[in-house]
N, C-alpha and C positions, 0 to 999 in steps of 0.2 A: 870940625872935620867930619867927613862922611864916613859912615860905617861901611865895612866890606859888604858888597851886595851878594845875595844868594846866587848860586850858580845859574839857576833858571832866569834870573833877572839882572845879569851883569850889564846888559845894555838898556835897562829900563830904570827910570827914576821913581815912577809912581806904580804902586801895587794896591789893588783893591781887595777887600775882604767881602766875599759874597754873602756871608752870614749877616753882616751888619750894614752893608752898603756904605762902608767907610773906605776912603783912600788914604794910603800912607805915603809920605815922601821919604824914600830910603836915605836921602841926604840929611834928614832932620828927625829921624825916628830912632827909638832906642832898640838895641838888638833883641831884648826879650820879647818885644811886641812882634817883631818880624819872625823870630824863632817860633813863637806860638802859632803864628799864621802859617808858616811852612809846615809845621807838624800837623796842623789841622787839615792842610791841603785844600783850603777854601779860598785860594787866591786867584787873581787874574791881572793881566796887564792891559794897557790901553794903547790903541793905535789911532792917532798919534799919541805919543807918551807925554800927555799934558793934563793939567788939572781941568782945563776946559772940557776935554774929552771925557774925563771921569764924571764931571758934573752933567754932561749930556746924557750919560748912562744912568743918572740918578744917584751917584755917589757923592758923599760929603767929606770934606777934609777932616781928618782926625785932629782932636784938640791939641795933641802934642806936636802936631805938624802944622800948627796955625801960621807959622812963618810963611808957609807956601801961599796961604790966602793973600798975604800982603804983596807977594811977588806976582800973583796972577792978574 
């Protein structure tokens, strides 16, 4: 089951961390990872909201979200 998405990202599935160039799938990520990212305020979303777009911007899928890689 998907976690509740942060308010700024209720219409987005993929959220990037600018510090590490890692993209997280909100449907497959643990809440503590996203909470830390929201607290650090180093996040961004992608348009279109896809793993392909995240990769185009130099981001890599987070290990805990590896299921995304199989879907892409």
